[in-house]
N, C-alpha and C positions, 0 to 999 in steps of 0.2 A: 342776749345769749344766756345760757344757763350753766350752773355748776351743781354738783351733787356728790354725795358720799356713798351712794347706793341705797340709802334709806330716806334721807332728806335731800330734796332738790330745791333750787332757788333760781328764779328768773330775775335778771337785772336789766333795767333800761333807764335812760337818762330823762326821766320825767320828774318834775319837782326836785331837781338836783340829782337825786338817785332814788329809784323805787325798786323794791325787792318783793317778789311774791314767794311765799313759803309753801312748798308742796310735799306731801307724803303719799305713799301708796296705800297706807293702812287707815285712812280716814273714810272708811266705807260706810254705806254703799254708794255714797255720793262723790267720793274723792274730793272732799271739801278742802280748800286751802286753809292753812293755819293762820293766814293773814297777809296783809301787805304792809311793808315798812317803808316810809318815805323820809328822805333827808332834804327838806326844802332849802336849807341854808347852804347846801353844796352847789347851788346854781352858780356860785363863783367859779366852780370847777367846770361845769358843763356848758355854761353860756359863753365861755371864752372861744374866740375864733380859732385858736390853736388847740382846742380840746382834742385829745386823742385817747382811744381806749382799745384794748385788745384782751382776748382770753389767752392766757399763757397755758396752752394745752399740756406742756411738759410738767409744769408745776401745779396745774389745777387751780389757777387763780385768775381773777379779773384785775387788770391793771389799767388805771386811768390817770391822766394828768392834764392840767390846764389851769390858767389863771394863777400860776404859782403854787397850786395845790396838787398833791399826788394822792392816789387812793389805791389800795390793794385789798382785795377781799377774797375769801375762800370759804367753802363749806368744809368744816373740820372733820377729820377722820377719827378724832379722839372722842367726840360727842356730837349729837345731832344739833348743830348750831352753825350759824354764819358769823364769821369774824370780819369786821370792817375796820381797817387801819387807814387813817387819814393823816397826812402830813402837810405842813405849810399853811395852816389856818391862822388867821389873826388871833393871838392869845386871848384878846378881850371879847371875841365874838361869842355870842350865845347860840349854840347849836341845838336844834329841835329834832328829835328822832321820834317819829309817830308810828304806832302800830294800830292798824284798824281793820275791821271787817265791815260788811255791808248788809243791807236788807236782803232776805229776811233772817239773816243769822242772828242768834240770840245768845251771845256769850256772857260770861260774868267778867266784868272789868274790875281789876283790883291793883293795888300797889302794896309792896312790902319794902320799906326803906326806900332805896333808890332804884328798885326793880319794878317794872310795870308788866302786868300779865293780862292776857285774854284767854279764857278757857271756856269750852263748850262741850256738851255731851248730848248724845241722842241715841235712840234705839232704832235698830233695823227691824221694824215690825210692821211696816205699812205696804211695802212694795211687793209685787209678785215674786215668790221665791225667797221671801224674807228669812233671815237667819235667826231673828230674835236676839241677836247679840247687841251689846252696848259698845258704841264707838265714841270717839271724841277728838277734839283738837285742842292743843295748848301751845301758846307762844309767849315769849317774854323778851324784854329788852333791858339791857343794863350797860352802863358805861364802865369799862374796866380801866381805862387810862384817860383821865380828864379831871376837871375841877368843878366844884359847885354843882354836883349832880343832884337832880330832883325828879321824882316820878309823880305823875298826876293822871287822874282819870278825867278825860275830856267829856265823854258821854258814854252811853251804854255799849257802844261798839268801838270806842277809841281810847287808847291810852298814849301817854307821851312821856319821854324822858328828855330833860334839858340839861345841858352841861357846857362848860367852857373847856377849850383845849388846854393842854399843859402850857407852861411858859414858853416852851420851844415849838408850840403850834401843833402838837400831836393829839389825836383823839382815837381811842379804840372802843368800838361798840360790839357787844356780843348780842346776837339775836338767837335765842334758843327756840327750837321747835321739836321737842322730843316726842316719842310715841306716847299716846294716851294710855293711862293705866287706871282702870276703873276701881282698883283696890287702894289707890293712893291719892292723897290730895294733890291737886295740880301744882300748888306752890312747892311741894316737896319734889315733884318730878322735875320742874324747871330748875330748882336749886341744884339738883344733882348735875344737870346738864351745864349750868353756868359755873359750877364749882370746880369742874375738871381744869387743872392748870393748862394754860394755853401754851402749846409748843408748835409754832408754825412749821417747824421742820418735820413733824410727824406726818402732816398732810403732803408736804413736798416729797418726802421719802416714799410715801404710799404711791404717789403718781409716778415717781421715777422708777419704782419697782415694777409697776404695771407696764410702763412703756418698755422696760427691759425684757419683758416676756412677750408682749404683743409683737407679731411679725409685721414688719413694715414693708411698704411698697412705694417706690418712686416711679413716676411715669410722666412722659412728655410727648406731645405731638404738635405738629405745625398748626393745627386748627384749634388747639387749646383744650380739646375734649379730655385728653389723658390727664393733664395737670388738674383740671377741674374735678375729674373723677377721683384722683388721688386725694384732693382736699376733702371731698365728700366722705371718703373712706376714713380719713383721720378724724373728722368730726363725728362720724358714726361711732368709732371705737371709743372716743372720749365720752360721748353721750351714753353709750351702752354701759360703760364702767360706772358712770354717774347714776344710772338707773337700777343697777342689778346687784344689790347687796342685802336684800331682805328675803322673806319667805314667800313673797309673791313678786311677779315682775313689776317693775316700775312703769312699763309701757303696756298699754292695752289698746285694742282697736287700731294698732299701727301708730299711735300717738306718743310723743315724748311727754308724758303727763307730768313728770317731775320738773319740766322746764316751762310749765304753763304760766302765762301771764293773763289768763282770761277769767280771773276770779274763780267762781265755782261752776262756770259754764262748760258743758261737755256736749258735743253733738251726738256721740254714741253712748249707750248705757255704760256709765263709769264703773258699775259693779261687775261687768262681764268681760270675758276674754274670748277673743277669736284666735284659734291657733293659726289660721291662714295668715294672719297679720303678725305672727311671731316667727313663722317658719324661716323667713329670710334672715332674721336676727340670730336665731339659733345656728343656722348654717354659717353665717358670717363670723360669729364668735368662734366656732369650732375651727374653721379654716384659718383664722387669724391667730390660733395658738392660745386663745384665752377661754377655754371651755368652762372655767369657773363662773363666767358671766351667765351661763345657762342654768345655774343651780336654782334660781327662783322659779324658772319655768317648770322644771321637773318637780320641784317641791310643791308647786300649785296643784298639780295633778296627783302626785303621790300622796300628799296629805289629805286629799279629798277622795281617796280611793273608796272608802266605805260609803261615802255619800253618793258617789257615781254608781256604785253597785246598787244602792237603794233606788236611785233614779231609774236605772236600767230595768230592775225588777218591776217597778211600778208602771213604767211608761213604754217598755219594749216587750210586752207580752210575757213577762216572767222569765225571760231568757237569762242564762248564766253569763258571767263575765261582765265586761263594762262596755257600754256604748258611750264613749266620751263625747259630751255635747260640743259641737263645733263652737257654738256660742254658750259659754258656761259661766254662770255666776261664780263669784269667788268662793262660795260655799258648796260647790259641786253640783248645783242644780242647773238643768238645761233651760234657763229662763233668760230672755232678753226683754227688758222693759225700756222703751223709749218714751220719755215724758213729753208733754206738750209745750215745754219751755221753748223749744226751737222748731216745733212742728205744729201743724194745725190741730192735731189730736194725738193722744197717747197711743202707743202701739205695744202689744205684748206678743211675743212669739216664743215657741218652744223648739229646742233641738232634741234629737233622739226621742221622739214621741210618736208612737204609731197612731194615736187617736187625734193628733193635731192635723189641721187642714194642710194641704200641700203648700209648702212655703219654703223659704230660703234654705233652712237647715233642719227642717222637721225630721227628715230621714237621711241626713248626711251621716254615713256609717264609718267613714274612713279616718276621722280625726285621731282616734285612739291608736290606730295602726301607725299613722305617721309619727306620733309622739313616741311610740314604742321603737320605731326604726331609729329615731334620733338617740334614744337610749343606747341601742346597740352600736351605732356609729361612734358615740362618745366612748363606749368601752373599747371598741376596736382602735381608736386613736390613743386613748390614755392607758389602756390595760389596767384600769382601776377596778379591781374585782369587788371591792366594797361598794363602789358606785353601782355596779351591775346587780349585786345582791339586793341593794335597797330599791332599785327601780325596775328590776325584772318583772314584778307583778304588773306593771303597766303594759309590758309586752304580752305576757301570758294571758292576762284577763281580756285584753283587746282581741287577741287571737281567738280566745275561747268564745267571745261574743260573735265574731264574724263567722266562726265555724257553726255556731248554733243558728245563725240567720240564713246560711246557705241551704237551699232546698233542692231536693232531687227533681230533675226535669225528665220529660219523656225521652230526651235525647241521651240520657245516661250521665249528664253533667250536673254540676251543682250551680245554682243560680242565686243571686240576691235580687229580690223584688218584693215590694216596692222599695226603691232606694234612689236617693238623689245623686246626680253627678255634681256634687258639691252644691253651689248655688246656681248652677247653669241649666240643669234639667231636673224637673221634679218627678218623683215617683216613676222611674223608668226601670228597665230590667238590665242587670249587669252593667252599671255605669263603669267607665274606665277607672274612676277613682277607686271603686271597690276591687276591681280586678288587679289593678296595680298594687293596692294595699295588700291583698291576699298573696300575690306572687312574691312580694318583697318581705312582708312580715312573717309569714309562716316559716320560711327557711331560717330567718334570723332567730325566731323564737326557738326553733328546734336546736339550733347551734348553741344558743344561750342556755337552754335547759340541759343540754348534754354537758356543757361546761360546769354548770352548777349542780349537776346530778339531781335534777328535779323533773317532775311532770313527764315521766316516760309514757304514760297513757295518752296524755295530751299530744305529745310529739308524734306518736303513732297515728293518731287521728288526723293531725295536720298533714302528715305525709300522704295519707290516703286522699284527703280532700284536695291536695295540690294536684294530684293526678286527674281529678275530675273537674277542676276549675277551668272555665273557658279561657282561650287566649284573648288578647286584646282585640277589639272590634276594628277590622280593617275594611273600609268601604270606599266606593267611588267618591271622589272629592265633590262631585256635582250633586250628590243626593243628600248631603248633610244639611241641617238647618243653616240658613245664611251662608251659602257656599261662596267661595272667593270668585271674583270675576276673572282671576288669572288661572283658574283650574282648567286643565286640559282633559279631553275625553278619557285618556288612559290613566289619569292621576288617581292614586289611592292615598288615603290619609287614615290616621287613627281617629276614630270617631269618639264622641263624648260618652256613648253608650251603645248597646245593641239596639237601641231605638234612635237612630241618627237623625231622623226628621223632626223629632220633638223640638219645639222652639226653645231658643236660649233665653234665659232670664237674667243673666249677669254677664259681665265681660271677662270671664275666665276661659282660658284655652285648655280645656280639660284633656284634649287629645295629646297634650305635651306633658301631662303629669307623669307618665312613665319615664320621661327623660329626666326630669327633676320635679319634685324631690325624691321620687321612688327609685331612680337610678337603675332602671331595668334595661335601658338601651345604651350600651356602650359602643365604642367604635367597632368592635368585632361582632356586634349583634346583626343578624340578618335584617333587622328592622331599621338599621341606622339611616340608610338612604331614604327610606320611607318617612322616618321621623323628620329628616331635613325638609322633605317636601311638605310634611304636616306643618312645620314651622313657617315655611314660605306661604302656605295657604291658610294660616291660622285666621279664625274669624275676628279676633280682637287684636288690633295692632296698636301698641302703646296706649292701652285703654285705661290705665289707672296708675296712681303713684306707686302702687304695689305690683305693677306689671312685672312678670317674671321673664319678659322677653330677653333682657341681657344675659341672665343666668342660663336660660335654655339655649340661647344662641351659642354661648361659650361651650356648653356641653356637646353641642352638635358641630363644633369646630368652625363656626361661622364668624370669623374675626371682624369682617367688614360690618356685619349685622350687629355685632356687639357694640362697636363704636357708634353706629347710627342709632341704636336703641337708647344708649345712654344719653346721647345728645338730644334726641327727640323728647324723651321723657323729662329731661331737665327743662326743656323749653316749655313743656306743658304744665309741670307740677311744682318745680322747685322755685318758690316765690319769696322765701324769707331770707334776709341777709345772714341769718345764723346757719344757713345751709339746709334748713328743714323745708318740708314740702306741705302742700295743701291738697288733700283729696277733694275736700268740699270747700270751695272758696267762700269768703265772707265769714260772718259771725258764726262761731265764737273765735275765729282766727287761731285755731289750734295748730301746733307744730307737729307734723307727721314725720316720724323717724324711719318708716318702713322703706322709703325710696333710697335713702342713703344706705340702709341695710342691704338692699338689692345690689347697689353699686359696690359696696364693700366685698360682698361674696363674689361678684363677677370678676373683680380684679384678681382675687385669689384663684379663681377658676381658669382665667386666661393663662396663668402661669403654669399650673399643673393640676391635673385631675386624676384621681384614682378610681377607675371603674369598679363596679361591684365584683368583677372577677379578679381584682387585684392589679390589673394593668395600670401602670403610671404613664399617663400621656404628658409629655413635656411640651410646654408652649402650644397647647392645642388650638388656641383661638386668639393669638395676639394680633390685634388689628394692624393692617398695613400702615406703615409710617410711624408706629408707636415705638418709642424707646422706653424700656421698662426694666426695672430690676426689683426683685423682692422675693419673699418667701411664702410658702404655703405649708400648712400642717397636714400630714397624712396619717395613715394607719401605723400603729406600733410606735408612735412617738417620732416617726420620721419627719424631717423637715426638708423640703426641696426648695432651693434657691435658684431662680432663673434670671438670666440676663439676656436682653434682646435689644437690637438696634434696628430702627426702621422696620419693625415687624418681624425681623429674622432672629431666631435664637442663636446667640454666639457662644454661650457656655451655661452650664448649670452645675449645681453641687447638691450633695445629699448628706445630711447628718443622720446617721442611722441610730434609731432608738433601741433596737434590739437585733439579735442575730436573726436573719431572715433571708430568704431568696426572693429578690424583687425583679419584676419584669417591667421593662421600659419600652416605650415607643417614642422616638424622637423624630424631628423633621430632617434628619441627616441621612436618609437612605442613600446608599451608594458612596458614602464618604467615610474616611477613617477618623477614629475617635481616640484621643489620648485620655486615659484614666489616671488620676492622681489619688493616692491613698495617704491621708494625713500629710498632704503636701509633697509626697515623693512620687515620682513617675512610677506607674505600676505596669500597665500594658496598653497596647494599641489594639482596638477591636473595630469591627465594622459598625457604622452607625445604623440608624433605623431602629429595628427591634433588637434588644439584647437582654440578657439575664445577668444579674449581679448577686453574688453571695456576700451580703453585707454583714459586717461585724458591728455589734453594738458599740457605740461611742466613737466610731470612725467617721471621719469627714472625707467624702469622695468628691472629686471635682472632675468634670467631663468637658473637654474642649476639642474642637476640630483640630486635627494635626496642622501645626504651622500657624494657627490663629491665636492671637493673644489680645484681641481688642476688648475693651471694656466700655460700657455705656458712659456717656458724659451728659450730665444734666446741667442746663444753663439757667433754669428758673431760679428766682430768688428764694432763699430760705426764710427771709424776714417776713414779718406780717404785712401782706399786701392784699388788696381787694382782688378777688378772682372773678373774671367775667367770661361768660360763654353765651354768645348770642344775646338774647334778651335777659338772661339770668345772671345773677351775681351773688357772691358770698362776701360779706363785709360791706361797709359803707365808706364811700370815698370822702375826701375832704370837701369843705364848702366850695361852692362854684367859683368863688372869687378869692384871689389872694388879698390879704390885708393891705391897705394902702401904705405907702412909704411913711416911715416914722410912726407906725401904729404902736400904741402902748396898750397891751392887753389888760394890764392891771387897772386901767381907767375905764374899761368898757365892760362893765358888769351889769 
């Protein structure tokens, strides 16, 4: 399992007693590890048959015990360092703590007093799209509580500190891995990190504060799917908080990079970001009431705005605005470089490049629009005007580019061509991703511009263009590329583009993009039923760990399909005991976070959804047989808490963030509903659809008249292994119980 403070992450596993890999997001362009630290003399702890370990999510710490030894370790929130506290060691034992790197790394190994350091620096000047910036890694180990501490250089890639525990058997080790600073000596940088006084409570308080703001969900079902999904969501929120405290996301390509245990190996270009693999994380964080975790995502694109402008001018025919590369290097260039380390030969591709050959994202035009939409949705939820001021250019410049790319057709409409339907169709006309992006982003940009009193001319142009933008392509289900065998002659679906027969190149269900993330088809849309049929006949079923099937099923009110999609995707892709997944099996065995992000967002969506027209759907897709209780964050700071038993909503509440008129759709059509305002009975109304004039700060509760049942959860809250079909989270005890009279202290 991994721990992190948002900038520094660490993976821990019971090899050589204890092994820790140090990871940062800023060791670019390779995302090189700062090193691995081993504690070989802790095998007394890990080799004991009674060895137990768990990650304490609430405290943000790893806790282990065995062989009379206990260990507690955490990634500090006061400085970029790992603290390892060990108790119960024999006072006379000599403990070796070794920090090492591997070939072809070329660090400088040194010691200063009882501190051992590995430091390395390199230029980003060789790969396509190079920034010509200097990067580096630095790590150091030091014993803060122990005796007879000595630091030694073992070889050019290895340093070691040895020490004896205190008389009462305690040992505290500090492992520092701060950010590289090319203007300062590495020794000074690590001294700063090591010198901050250790206050274990600061990290505990940080995590307790985080959990007090994150919206929690409990869920159970007889088949175990609900509880498993709940666990995945909790692990996602923990990992997301551990990854997102810097100016760029800790995760890229859908991978939990700060939890890596794979040395420097990466299957996908470690210098690049795919927004497709961030979208579910952004949505999950927002719905879970922790929008601050998305700050690195917006900073990545906002801070590269000038670079993206230059890339667009140079590679997209001199057009104004920004074509945000779907695969974008950290420095704003639309370059993806895959080395030959894990492939037979290196591969270079471009995004947002008119001159590049037809390929995955060469002409994917919609990424900037989606990012802009998440900016607007964040504002709608938080009402943070300063945030909107800072990030509005991402909306406006993405809209400006799409406007410039739309061309007048003979039919009097505006078209985008050549353009990709993301990675699924190459160089087609009016892909659904473009149409959905335009129909969603233009109105949002107009609203934001009016609020900020900016860009009146742009708003006028966008209004005109909206009137001439084609609707979504609706075609016979049998004529699309790779039609479903279940399609009936009368079936229609939303196609991937206005060229529906062009073969598919990836496993994306582009026809469902208007459902989510673009949110163009709510329950009152005339396309809602057709979108449900599009889901049923989608070409790619449970096709990747990033599959959006559960989210889109929830949006379409398909509770049974939600549970089935979660179960099937877990069986296919969730393979690691830390709850992470594998899109690509085998080396380098990277931990993918994107699947748990999908599950996290799905659980929020089954409780409550706010359509783009403002309608709040309560319990729109709770799977049959699920008992669930939890909260979802909506617009204007509103929080809706829903309770359901066996798939049926029994009550819900609203915490109003502002004075507003809210429209609700509940599953209680034809029944009477009691409203409580701040705990006091208010009035009785008809269920189904209703409107509430909500007052800021008020708590409203809604119950069926005469019903006071509450969900009861029977699952254990203690740390237990979760099992769902062939998948599991956690590792169980050894296969065999110790024999009678077993003495663990003698079996080392």
